[in-house]
PDB file of N, CA, C and O in Angstrom:
ATOM      1  N   UNK A   1       9.408 -22.677 -15.799  1.00  0.00           N
ATOM      2  CA  UNK A   1       9.402 -21.625 -14.790  1.00  0.00           C
ATOM      3  C   UNK A   1      10.753 -20.907 -14.851  1.00  0.00           C
ATOM      4  O   UNK A   1      11.809 -21.538 -14.844  1.00  0.00           O
ATOM      5  N   UNK A   2      10.695 -19.595 -14.909  1.00  0.00           N
ATOM      6  CA  UNK A   2      11.902 -18.767 -14.899  1.00  0.00           C
ATOM      7  C   UNK A   2      11.914 -17.984 -13.589  1.00  0.00           C
ATOM      8  O   UNK A   2      10.988 -17.226 -13.298  1.00  0.00           O
ATOM      9  N   UNK A   3      12.968 -18.175 -12.808  1.00  0.00           N
ATOM     10  CA  UNK A   3      13.067 -17.557 -11.491  1.00  0.00           C
ATOM     11  C   UNK A   3      14.338 -16.724 -11.420  1.00  0.00           C
ATOM     12  O   UNK A   3      15.406 -17.160 -11.851  1.00  0.00           O
ATOM     13  N   UNK A   4      14.208 -15.509 -10.864  1.00  0.00           N
ATOM     14  CA  UNK A   4      15.391 -14.662 -10.686  1.00  0.00           C
ATOM     15  C   UNK A   4      15.447 -14.175  -9.248  1.00  0.00           C
ATOM     16  O   UNK A   4      14.436 -14.144  -8.547  1.00  0.00           O
ATOM     17  N   UNK A   5      16.645 -13.794  -8.820  1.00  0.00           N
ATOM     18  CA  UNK A   5      16.895 -13.308  -7.462  1.00  0.00           C
ATOM     19  C   UNK A   5      16.436 -14.315  -6.415  1.00  0.00           C
ATOM     20  O   UNK A   5      15.722 -13.977  -5.470  1.00  0.00           O
ATOM     21  N   UNK A   6      16.857 -15.538  -6.604  1.00  0.00           N
ATOM     22  CA  UNK A   6      16.562 -16.580  -5.634  1.00  0.00           C
ATOM     23  C   UNK A   6      15.089 -16.903  -5.486  1.00  0.00           C
ATOM     24  O   UNK A   6      14.662 -17.372  -4.430  1.00  0.00           O
ATOM     25  N   UNK A   7      14.303 -16.660  -6.527  1.00  0.00           N
ATOM     26  CA  UNK A   7      12.878 -16.969  -6.488  1.00  0.00           C
ATOM     27  C   UNK A   7      11.998 -15.813  -6.032  1.00  0.00           C
ATOM     28  O   UNK A   7      10.784 -15.978  -5.908  1.00  0.00           O
ATOM     29  N   UNK A   8      12.593 -14.632  -5.778  1.00  0.00           N
ATOM     30  CA  UNK A   8      11.786 -13.480  -5.375  1.00  0.00           C
ATOM     31  C   UNK A   8      10.875 -13.007  -6.508  1.00  0.00           C
ATOM     32  O   UNK A   8       9.809 -12.442  -6.266  1.00  0.00           O
ATOM     33  N   UNK A   9      11.311 -13.245  -7.746  1.00  0.00           N
ATOM     34  CA  UNK A   9      10.502 -12.912  -8.916  1.00  0.00           C
ATOM     35  C   UNK A   9      10.465 -14.136  -9.811  1.00  0.00           C
ATOM     36  O   UNK A   9      11.503 -14.713 -10.134  1.00  0.00           O
ATOM     37  N   UNK A  10       9.257 -14.531 -10.213  1.00  0.00           N
ATOM     38  CA  UNK A  10       9.104 -15.725 -11.047  1.00  0.00           C
ATOM     39  C   UNK A  10       8.220 -15.434 -12.255  1.00  0.00           C
ATOM     40  O   UNK A  10       7.280 -14.643 -12.181  1.00  0.00           O
ATOM     41  N   UNK A  11       8.538 -16.080 -13.351  1.00  0.00           N
ATOM     42  CA  UNK A  11       7.755 -16.015 -14.582  1.00  0.00           C
ATOM     43  C   UNK A  11       7.500 -17.432 -15.044  1.00  0.00           C
ATOM     44  O   UNK A  11       8.262 -18.344 -14.725  1.00  0.00           O
ATOM     45  N   UNK A  12       6.424 -17.617 -15.797  1.00  0.00           N
ATOM     46  CA  UNK A  12       6.079 -18.959 -16.273  1.00  0.00           C
ATOM     47  C   UNK A  12       7.087 -19.487 -17.284  1.00  0.00           C
ATOM     48  O   UNK A  12       7.280 -20.698 -17.402  1.00  0.00           O
ATOM     49  N   UNK A  13       7.742 -18.562 -18.027  1.00  0.00           N
ATOM     50  CA  UNK A  13       8.690 -18.999 -19.051  1.00  0.00           C
ATOM     51  C   UNK A  13       9.693 -17.890 -19.345  1.00  0.00           C
ATOM     52  O   UNK A  13       9.511 -16.743 -18.937  1.00  0.00           O
ATOM     53  N   UNK A  14      10.739 -18.249 -20.050  1.00  0.00           N
ATOM     54  CA  UNK A  14      11.731 -17.262 -20.494  1.00  0.00           C
ATOM     55  C   UNK A  14      11.061 -16.240 -21.419  1.00  0.00           C
ATOM     56  O   UNK A  14      11.388 -15.053 -21.389  1.00  0.00           O
ATOM     57  N   UNK A  15      10.125 -16.714 -22.234  1.00  0.00           N
ATOM     58  CA  UNK A  15       9.402 -15.823 -23.153  1.00  0.00           C
ATOM     59  C   UNK A  15       8.622 -14.762 -22.374  1.00  0.00           C
ATOM     60  O   UNK A  15       8.641 -13.585 -22.734  1.00  0.00           O
ATOM     61  N   UNK A  16       7.936 -15.181 -21.306  1.00  0.00           N
ATOM     62  CA  UNK A  16       7.177 -14.233 -20.489  1.00  0.00           C
ATOM     63  C   UNK A  16       8.111 -13.201 -19.845  1.00  0.00           C
ATOM     64  O   UNK A  16       7.784 -12.015 -19.792  1.00  0.00           O
ATOM     65  N   UNK A  17       9.267 -13.650 -19.359  1.00  0.00           N
ATOM     66  CA  UNK A  17      10.262 -12.739 -18.796  1.00  0.00           C
ATOM     67  C   UNK A  17      10.724 -11.737 -19.842  1.00  0.00           C
ATOM     68  O   UNK A  17      10.790 -10.538 -19.568  1.00  0.00           O
ATOM     69  N   UNK A  18      11.045 -12.217 -21.035  1.00  0.00           N
ATOM     70  CA  UNK A  18      11.512 -11.334 -22.105  1.00  0.00           C
ATOM     71  C   UNK A  18      10.451 -10.308 -22.482  1.00  0.00           C
ATOM     72  O   UNK A  18      10.771  -9.136 -22.676  1.00  0.00           O
ATOM     73  N   UNK A  19       9.191 -10.730 -22.588  1.00  0.00           N
ATOM     74  CA  UNK A  19       8.102  -9.812 -22.922  1.00  0.00           C
ATOM     75  C   UNK A  19       7.929  -8.766 -21.826  1.00  0.00           C
ATOM     76  O   UNK A  19       7.708  -7.590 -22.112  1.00  0.00           O
ATOM     77  N   UNK A  20       8.031  -9.194 -20.585  1.00  0.00           N
ATOM     78  CA  UNK A  20       7.913  -8.270 -19.460  1.00  0.00           C
ATOM     79  C   UNK A  20       9.014  -7.209 -19.526  1.00  0.00           C
ATOM     80  O   UNK A  20       8.759  -6.021 -19.326  1.00  0.00           O
ATOM     81  N   UNK A  21      10.230  -7.651 -19.807  1.00  0.00           N
ATOM     82  CA  UNK A  21      11.357  -6.724 -19.862  1.00  0.00           C
ATOM     83  C   UNK A  21      11.241  -5.768 -21.047  1.00  0.00           C
ATOM     84  O   UNK A  21      11.670  -4.618 -20.952  1.00  0.00           O
ATOM     85  N   UNK A  22      10.675  -6.220 -22.147  1.00  0.00           N
ATOM     86  CA  UNK A  22      10.498  -5.354 -23.320  1.00  0.00           C
ATOM     87  C   UNK A  22       9.492  -4.240 -23.055  1.00  0.00           C
ATOM     88  O   UNK A  22       9.599  -3.161 -23.637  1.00  0.00           O
ATOM     89  N   UNK A  23       8.519  -4.489 -22.189  1.00  0.00           N
ATOM     90  CA  UNK A  23       7.454  -3.526 -21.888  1.00  0.00           C
ATOM     91  C   UNK A  23       7.606  -2.906 -20.502  1.00  0.00           C
ATOM     92  O   UNK A  23       6.633  -2.425 -19.922  1.00  0.00           O
ATOM     93  N   UNK A  24       8.804  -2.920 -19.985  1.00  0.00           N
ATOM     94  CA  UNK A  24       9.091  -2.489 -18.620  1.00  0.00           C
ATOM     95  C   UNK A  24       8.734  -1.022 -18.387  1.00  0.00           C
ATOM     96  O   UNK A  24       9.126  -0.150 -19.163  1.00  0.00           O
ATOM     97  N   UNK A  25       8.004  -0.764 -17.334  1.00  0.00           N
ATOM     98  CA  UNK A  25       7.645   0.581 -16.896  1.00  0.00           C
ATOM     99  C   UNK A  25       8.594   1.002 -15.767  1.00  0.00           C
ATOM    100  O   UNK A  25       9.205   0.158 -15.112  1.00  0.00           O
ATOM    101  N   UNK A  26       8.707   2.303 -15.552  1.00  0.00           N
ATOM    102  CA  UNK A  26       9.594   2.826 -14.519  1.00  0.00           C
ATOM    103  C   UNK A  26       9.283   2.238 -13.146  1.00  0.00           C
ATOM    104  O   UNK A  26      10.195   1.835 -12.424  1.00  0.00           O
ATOM    105  N   UNK A  27       8.020   2.187 -12.787  1.00  0.00           N
ATOM    106  CA  UNK A  27       7.669   1.672 -11.460  1.00  0.00           C
ATOM    107  C   UNK A  27       8.050   0.203 -11.308  1.00  0.00           C
ATOM    108  O   UNK A  27       8.471  -0.222 -10.232  1.00  0.00           O
ATOM    109  N   UNK A  28       7.905  -0.571 -12.378  1.00  0.00           N
ATOM    110  CA  UNK A  28       8.300  -1.984 -12.317  1.00  0.00           C
ATOM    111  C   UNK A  28       9.814  -2.125 -12.255  1.00  0.00           C
ATOM    112  O   UNK A  28      10.325  -3.007 -11.564  1.00  0.00           O
ATOM    113  N   UNK A  29      10.533  -1.269 -12.966  1.00  0.00           N
ATOM    114  CA  UNK A  29      11.999  -1.300 -12.913  1.00  0.00           C
ATOM    115  C   UNK A  29      12.475  -1.038 -11.489  1.00  0.00           C
ATOM    116  O   UNK A  29      13.392  -1.699 -11.001  1.00  0.00           O
ATOM    117  N   UNK A  30      11.853  -0.076 -10.831  1.00  0.00           N
ATOM    118  CA  UNK A  30      12.217   0.225  -9.443  1.00  0.00           C
ATOM    119  C   UNK A  30      11.915  -0.967  -8.547  1.00  0.00           C
ATOM    120  O   UNK A  30      12.714  -1.294  -7.669  1.00  0.00           O
ATOM    121  N   UNK A  31      10.774  -1.622  -8.753  1.00  0.00           N
ATOM    122  CA  UNK A  31      10.424  -2.795  -7.947  1.00  0.00           C
ATOM    123  C   UNK A  31      11.430  -3.924  -8.144  1.00  0.00           C
ATOM    124  O   UNK A  31      11.783  -4.611  -7.186  1.00  0.00           O
ATOM    125  N   UNK A  32      11.889  -4.121  -9.362  1.00  0.00           N
ATOM    126  CA  UNK A  32      12.869  -5.177  -9.635  1.00  0.00           C
ATOM    127  C   UNK A  32      14.197  -4.850  -8.963  1.00  0.00           C
ATOM    128  O   UNK A  32      14.830  -5.728  -8.377  1.00  0.00           O
ATOM    129  N   UNK A  33      14.619  -3.595  -9.042  1.00  0.00           N
ATOM    130  CA  UNK A  33      15.857  -3.183  -8.369  1.00  0.00           C
ATOM    131  C   UNK A  33      15.719  -3.400  -6.863  1.00  0.00           C
ATOM    132  O   UNK A  33      16.653  -3.866  -6.209  1.00  0.00           O
ATOM    133  N   UNK A  34      14.566  -3.064  -6.322  1.00  0.00           N
ATOM    134  CA  UNK A  34      14.315  -3.248  -4.897  1.00  0.00           C
ATOM    135  C   UNK A  34      14.417  -4.721  -4.502  1.00  0.00           C
ATOM    136  O   UNK A  34      15.021  -5.050  -3.481  1.00  0.00           O
ATOM    137  N   UNK A  35      13.833  -5.597  -5.301  1.00  0.00           N
ATOM    138  CA  UNK A  35      13.899  -7.035  -5.014  1.00  0.00           C
ATOM    139  C   UNK A  35      15.333  -7.556  -5.105  1.00  0.00           C
ATOM    140  O   UNK A  35      15.746  -8.392  -4.302  1.00  0.00           O
ATOM    141  N   UNK A  36      16.081  -7.064  -6.077  1.00  0.00           N
ATOM    142  CA  UNK A  36      17.470  -7.482  -6.222  1.00  0.00           C
ATOM    143  C   UNK A  36      18.283  -7.041  -5.012  1.00  0.00           C
ATOM    144  O   UNK A  36      19.109  -7.802  -4.508  1.00  0.00           O
ATOM    145  N   UNK A  37      18.055  -5.828  -4.548  1.00  0.00           N
ATOM    146  CA  UNK A  37      18.751  -5.336  -3.358  1.00  0.00           C
ATOM    147  C   UNK A  37      18.392  -6.195  -2.147  1.00  0.00           C
ATOM    148  O   UNK A  37      19.270  -6.558  -1.363  1.00  0.00           O
ATOM    149  N   UNK A  38      17.110  -6.522  -1.990  1.00  0.00           N
ATOM    150  CA  UNK A  38      16.676  -7.387  -0.886  1.00  0.00           C
ATOM    151  C   UNK A  38      17.397  -8.733  -0.942  1.00  0.00           C
ATOM    152  O   UNK A  38      17.856  -9.252   0.075  1.00  0.00           O
ATOM    153  N   UNK A  39      17.485  -9.283  -2.146  1.00  0.00           N
ATOM    154  CA  UNK A  39      18.114 -10.593  -2.317  1.00  0.00           C
ATOM    155  C   UNK A  39      19.595 -10.553  -1.919  1.00  0.00           C
ATOM    156  O   UNK A  39      20.063 -11.400  -1.158  1.00  0.00           O
ATOM    157  N   UNK A  40      20.314  -9.577  -2.432  1.00  0.00           N
ATOM    158  CA  UNK A  40      21.742  -9.482  -2.120  1.00  0.00           C
ATOM    159  C   UNK A  40      21.947  -9.172  -0.639  1.00  0.00           C
ATOM    160  O   UNK A  40      22.832  -9.741  -0.001  1.00  0.00           O
ATOM    161  N   UNK A  41      21.131  -8.272  -0.093  1.00  0.00           N
ATOM    162  CA  UNK A  41      21.252  -7.923   1.322  1.00  0.00           C
ATOM    163  C   UNK A  41      20.986  -9.128   2.219  1.00  0.00           C
ATOM    164  O   UNK A  41      21.649  -9.298   3.242  1.00  0.00           O
ATOM    165  N   UNK A  42      20.029  -9.956   1.847  1.00  0.00           N
ATOM    166  CA  UNK A  42      19.712 -11.128   2.665  1.00  0.00           C
ATOM    167  C   UNK A  42      20.821 -12.175   2.637  1.00  0.00           C
ATOM    168  O   UNK A  42      20.855 -13.075   3.477  1.00  0.00           O
ATOM    169  N   UNK A  43      21.721 -12.055   1.675  1.00  0.00           N
ATOM    170  CA  UNK A  43      22.859 -12.967   1.578  1.00  0.00           C
ATOM    171  C   UNK A  43      24.168 -12.307   2.020  1.00  0.00           C
ATOM    172  O   UNK A  43      25.256 -12.793   1.712  1.00  0.00           O
ATOM    173  N   UNK A  44      24.041 -11.181   2.753  1.00  0.00           N
ATOM    174  CA  UNK A  44      25.214 -10.512   3.312  1.00  0.00           C
ATOM    175  C   UNK A  44      26.076  -9.805   2.282  1.00  0.00           C
ATOM    176  O   UNK A  44      27.279  -9.639   2.483  1.00  0.00           O
ATOM    177  N   UNK A  45      25.476  -9.395   1.194  1.00  0.00           N
ATOM    178  CA  UNK A  45      26.241  -8.805   0.099  1.00  0.00           C
ATOM    179  C   UNK A  45      26.585  -7.339   0.242  1.00  0.00           C
ATOM    180  O   UNK A  45      27.367  -6.819  -0.555  1.00  0.00           O
ATOM    181  N   UNK A  46      26.028  -6.649   1.235  1.00  0.00           N
ATOM    182  CA  UNK A  46      26.293  -5.225   1.407  1.00  0.00           C
ATOM    183  C   UNK A  46      26.735  -4.937   2.835  1.00  0.00           C
ATOM    184  O   UNK A  46      26.326  -5.615   3.778  1.00  0.00           O
ATOM    185  N   UNK A  47      27.579  -3.919   2.975  1.00  0.00           N
ATOM    186  CA  UNK A  47      27.903  -3.418   4.309  1.00  0.00           C
ATOM    187  C   UNK A  47      26.729  -2.549   4.772  1.00  0.00           C
ATOM    188  O   UNK A  47      25.816  -2.262   3.999  1.00  0.00           O
ATOM    189  N   UNK A  48      26.765  -2.139   6.033  1.00  0.00           N
ATOM    190  CA  UNK A  48      25.722  -1.261   6.558  1.00  0.00           C
ATOM    191  C   UNK A  48      25.707   0.057   5.789  1.00  0.00           C
ATOM    192  O   UNK A  48      24.634   0.563   5.461  1.00  0.00           O
ATOM    193  N   UNK A  49      26.856   0.609   5.502  1.00  0.00           N
ATOM    194  CA  UNK A  49      26.940   1.874   4.767  1.00  0.00           C
ATOM    195  C   UNK A  49      26.390   1.700   3.350  1.00  0.00           C
ATOM    196  O   UNK A  49      25.629   2.541   2.872  1.00  0.00           O
ATOM    197  N   UNK A  50      26.772   0.619   2.684  1.00  0.00           N
ATOM    198  CA  UNK A  50      26.259   0.357   1.331  1.00  0.00           C
ATOM    199  C   UNK A  50      24.744   0.202   1.334  1.00  0.00           C
ATOM    200  O   UNK A  50      24.062   0.721   0.451  1.00  0.00           O
ATOM    201  N   UNK A  51      24.221  -0.510   2.325  1.00  0.00           N
ATOM    202  CA  UNK A  51      22.776  -0.688   2.433  1.00  0.00           C
ATOM    203  C   UNK A  51      22.075   0.648   2.610  1.00  0.00           C
ATOM    204  O   UNK A  51      21.030   0.895   2.009  1.00  0.00           O
ATOM    205  N   UNK A  52      22.654   1.507   3.438  1.00  0.00           N
ATOM    206  CA  UNK A  52      22.057   2.830   3.663  1.00  0.00           C
ATOM    207  C   UNK A  52      22.074   3.668   2.384  1.00  0.00           C
ATOM    208  O   UNK A  52      21.085   4.322   2.057  1.00  0.00           O
ATOM    209  N   UNK A  53      23.188   3.648   1.665  1.00  0.00           N
ATOM    210  CA  UNK A  53      23.290   4.393   0.408  1.00  0.00           C
ATOM    211  C   UNK A  53      22.261   3.890  -0.599  1.00  0.00           C
ATOM    212  O   UNK A  53      21.579   4.689  -1.242  1.00  0.00           O
ATOM    213  N   UNK A  54      22.146   2.586  -0.739  1.00  0.00           N
ATOM    214  CA  UNK A  54      21.168   2.008  -1.659  1.00  0.00           C
ATOM    215  C   UNK A  54      19.738   2.365  -1.248  1.00  0.00           C
ATOM    216  O   UNK A  54      18.902   2.667  -2.100  1.00  0.00           O
ATOM    217  N   UNK A  55      19.461   2.331   0.049  1.00  0.00           N
ATOM    218  CA  UNK A  55      18.142   2.695   0.547  1.00  0.00           C
ATOM    219  C   UNK A  55      17.810   4.140   0.172  1.00  0.00           C
ATOM    220  O   UNK A  55      16.713   4.423  -0.310  1.00  0.00           O
ATOM    221  N   UNK A  56      18.762   5.054   0.396  1.00  0.00           N
ATOM    222  CA  UNK A  56      18.531   6.464   0.078  1.00  0.00           C
ATOM    223  C   UNK A  56      18.332   6.657  -1.429  1.00  0.00           C
ATOM    224  O   UNK A  56      17.464   7.426  -1.844  1.00  0.00           O
ATOM    225  N   UNK A  57      19.117   5.976  -2.233  1.00  0.00           N
ATOM    226  CA  UNK A  57      18.987   6.083  -3.690  1.00  0.00           C
ATOM    227  C   UNK A  57      17.633   5.553  -4.156  1.00  0.00           C
ATOM    228  O   UNK A  57      16.964   6.186  -4.972  1.00  0.00           O
ATOM    229  N   UNK A  58      17.240   4.420  -3.651  1.00  0.00           N
ATOM    230  CA  UNK A  58      15.958   3.828  -4.027  1.00  0.00           C
ATOM    231  C   UNK A  58      14.793   4.709  -3.588  1.00  0.00           C
ATOM    232  O   UNK A  58      13.820   4.868  -4.326  1.00  0.00           O
ATOM    233  N   UNK A  59      14.890   5.276  -2.398  1.00  0.00           N
ATOM    234  CA  UNK A  59      13.858   6.195  -1.914  1.00  0.00           C
ATOM    235  C   UNK A  59      13.740   7.394  -2.832  1.00  0.00           C
ATOM    236  O   UNK A  59      12.631   7.823  -3.151  1.00  0.00           O
ATOM    237  N   UNK A  60      14.870   7.945  -3.263  1.00  0.00           N
ATOM    238  CA  UNK A  60      14.869   9.090  -4.170  1.00  0.00           C
ATOM    239  C   UNK A  60      14.234   8.719  -5.514  1.00  0.00           C
ATOM    240  O   UNK A  60      13.430   9.486  -6.044  1.00  0.00           O
ATOM    241  N   UNK A  61      14.579   7.564  -6.067  1.00  0.00           N
ATOM    242  CA  UNK A  61      13.979   7.108  -7.314  1.00  0.00           C
ATOM    243  C   UNK A  61      12.464   6.984  -7.189  1.00  0.00           C
ATOM    244  O   UNK A  61      11.726   7.400  -8.083  1.00  0.00           O
ATOM    245  N   UNK A  62      12.008   6.415  -6.087  1.00  0.00           N
ATOM    246  CA  UNK A  62      10.570   6.255  -5.872  1.00  0.00           C
ATOM    247  C   UNK A  62       9.871   7.608  -5.757  1.00  0.00           C
ATOM    248  O   UNK A  62       8.796   7.806  -6.322  1.00  0.00           O
ATOM    249  N   UNK A  63      10.485   8.537  -5.025  1.00  0.00           N
ATOM    250  CA  UNK A  63       9.898   9.876  -4.884  1.00  0.00           C
ATOM    251  C   UNK A  63       9.779  10.552  -6.244  1.00  0.00           C
ATOM    252  O   UNK A  63       8.732  11.106  -6.581  1.00  0.00           O
ATOM    253  N   UNK A  64      10.850  10.504  -7.016  1.00  0.00           N
ATOM    254  CA  UNK A  64      10.846  11.139  -8.334  1.00  0.00           C
ATOM    255  C   UNK A  64       9.858  10.460  -9.276  1.00  0.00           C
ATOM    256  O   UNK A  64       9.192  11.134 -10.062  1.00  0.00           O
ATOM    257  N   UNK A  65       9.755   9.147  -9.206  1.00  0.00           N
ATOM    258  CA  UNK A  65       8.814   8.421 -10.048  1.00  0.00           C
ATOM    259  C   UNK A  65       7.382   8.816  -9.700  1.00  0.00           C
ATOM    260  O   UNK A  65       6.546   8.987 -10.587  1.00  0.00           O
ATOM    261  N   UNK A  66       7.103   8.960  -8.404  1.00  0.00           N
ATOM    262  CA  UNK A  66       5.758   9.356  -7.976  1.00  0.00           C
ATOM    263  C   UNK A  66       5.441  10.786  -8.397  1.00  0.00           C
ATOM    264  O   UNK A  66       4.309  11.078  -8.782  1.00  0.00           O
ATOM    265  N   UNK A  67       6.421  11.677  -8.331  1.00  0.00           N
ATOM    266  CA  UNK A  67       6.221  13.058  -8.768  1.00  0.00           C
ATOM    267  C   UNK A  67       5.950  13.105 -10.263  1.00  0.00           C
ATOM    268  O   UNK A  67       5.024  13.785 -10.707  1.00  0.00           O
ATOM    269  N   UNK A  68       6.745  12.392 -11.035  1.00  0.00           N
ATOM    270  CA  UNK A  68       6.601  12.407 -12.491  1.00  0.00           C
ATOM    271  C   UNK A  68       5.326  11.723 -12.955  1.00  0.00           C
ATOM    272  O   UNK A  68       4.780  12.070 -14.003  1.00  0.00           O
ATOM    273  N   UNK A  69       4.854  10.766 -12.192  1.00  0.00           N
ATOM    274  CA  UNK A  69       3.640  10.044 -12.562  1.00  0.00           C
ATOM    275  C   UNK A  69       2.436  10.982 -12.564  1.00  0.00           C
ATOM    276  O   UNK A  69       1.523  10.815 -13.372  1.00  0.00           O
ATOM    277  N   UNK A  70       2.427  11.959 -11.673  1.00  0.00           N
ATOM    278  CA  UNK A  70       1.322  12.896 -11.605  1.00  0.00           C
ATOM    279  C   UNK A  70       1.538  14.147 -12.430  1.00  0.00           C
ATOM    280  O   UNK A  70       0.660  15.007 -12.492  1.00  0.00           O
ATOM    281  N   UNK A  71       2.697  14.261 -13.068  1.00  0.00           N
ATOM    282  CA  UNK A  71       3.026  15.456 -13.835  1.00  0.00           C
ATOM    283  C   UNK A  71       2.559  15.289 -15.274  1.00  0.00           C
ATOM    284  O   UNK A  71       3.179  14.562 -16.050  1.00  0.00           O
ATOM    285  N   UNK A  72       1.481  15.951 -15.626  1.00  0.00           N
ATOM    286  CA  UNK A  72       0.950  15.866 -16.982  1.00  0.00           C
ATOM    287  C   UNK A  72       1.390  17.045 -17.829  1.00  0.00           C
ATOM    288  O   UNK A  72       0.924  17.208 -18.957  1.00  0.00           O
ATOM    289  N   UNK A  73       2.287  17.873 -17.294  1.00  0.00           N
ATOM    290  CA  UNK A  73       2.693  19.069 -18.010  1.00  0.00           C
ATOM    291  C   UNK A  73       3.990  18.886 -18.783  1.00  0.00           C
ATOM    292  O   UNK A  73       4.465  19.829 -19.416  1.00  0.00           O
ATOM    293  N   UNK A  74       4.575  17.686 -18.747  1.00  0.00           N
ATOM    294  CA  UNK A  74       5.818  17.489 -19.474  1.00  0.00           C
ATOM    295  C   UNK A  74       5.561  17.624 -20.975  1.00  0.00           C
ATOM    296  O   UNK A  74       4.471  17.326 -21.463  1.00  0.00           O
ATOM    297  N   UNK A  75       6.578  18.074 -21.685  1.00  0.00           N
ATOM    298  CA  UNK A  75       6.429  18.372 -23.105  1.00  0.00           C
ATOM    299  C   UNK A  75       7.379  17.499 -23.906  1.00  0.00           C
ATOM    300  O   UNK A  75       8.595  17.682 -23.852  1.00  0.00           O
ATOM    301  N   UNK A  76       6.827  16.554 -24.645  1.00  0.00           N
ATOM    302  CA  UNK A  76       7.642  15.691 -25.485  1.00  0.00           C
ATOM    303  C   UNK A  76       7.871  16.305 -26.866  1.00  0.00           C
ATOM    304  O   UNK A  76       8.598  15.734 -27.679  1.00  0.00           O
ATOM    305  N   UNK A  77       7.274  17.433 -27.134  1.00  0.00           N
ATOM    306  CA  UNK A  77       7.391  18.095 -28.442  1.00  0.00           C
ATOM    307  C   UNK A  77       8.619  18.984 -28.423  1.00  0.00           C
ATOM    308  O   UNK A  77       8.634  20.005 -27.737  1.00  0.00           O
ATOM    309  N   UNK A  78       9.646  18.609 -29.167  1.00  0.00           N
ATOM    310  CA  UNK A  78      10.887  19.383 -29.196  1.00  0.00           C
ATOM    311  C   UNK A  78      10.813  20.593 -30.095  1.00  0.00           C
ATOM    312  O   UNK A  78      11.769  21.367 -30.147  1.00  0.00           O
ATOM    313  N   UNK A  79       9.707  20.793 -30.814  1.00  0.00           N
ATOM    314  CA  UNK A  79       9.556  21.960 -31.692  1.00  0.00           C
ATOM    315  C   UNK A  79       8.981  23.158 -30.951  1.00  0.00           C
ATOM    316  O   UNK A  79       8.831  24.224 -31.549  1.00  0.00           O
ATOM    317  N   UNK A  80       8.660  23.023 -29.695  1.00  0.00           N
ATOM    318  CA  UNK A  80       8.146  24.124 -28.912  1.00  0.00           C
ATOM    319  C   UNK A  80       6.648  24.341 -29.024  1.00  0.00           C
ATOM    320  O   UNK A  80       6.123  25.297 -28.454  1.00  0.00           O
ATOM    321  N   UNK A  81       5.962  23.492 -29.732  1.00  0.00           N
ATOM    322  CA  UNK A  81       4.517  23.614 -29.888  1.00  0.00           C
ATOM    323  C   UNK A  81       3.842  22.686 -28.909  1.00  0.00           C
ATOM    324  O   UNK A  81       3.902  21.465 -29.053  1.00  0.00           O
ATOM    325  N   UNK A  82       3.198  23.268 -27.906  1.00  0.00           N
ATOM    326  CA  UNK A  82       2.586  22.422 -26.856  1.00  0.00           C
ATOM    327  C   UNK A  82       1.111  22.178 -27.103  1.00  0.00           C
ATOM    328  O   UNK A  82       0.449  21.568 -26.263  1.00  0.00           O
ATOM    329  N   UNK A  83       0.568  22.633 -28.230  1.00  0.00           N
ATOM    330  CA  UNK A  83      -0.859  22.429 -28.485  1.00  0.00           C
ATOM    331  C   UNK A  83      -1.125  21.072 -29.085  1.00  0.00           C
ATOM    332  O   UNK A  83      -2.275  20.735 -29.364  1.00  0.00           O
TER     333      UNK A  83
END
């Protein structure tokens, strides 16, 4: 069993953790950051101001991730050909 952030996230093995991290999606990355913040905050690791700043940053990341998730018009073609 591989446990991180005081057991907030658990994997069956180090291999499973490594595979998860290799295939990490934006939404999962945000969830992991959120869990890490919860863990540190629950152990008194942030001031009130720091907690507020982190909350605002995380909220912004989530908003942008949700906007980009529905955006199918992005262009990965650097040659200018969108067809």
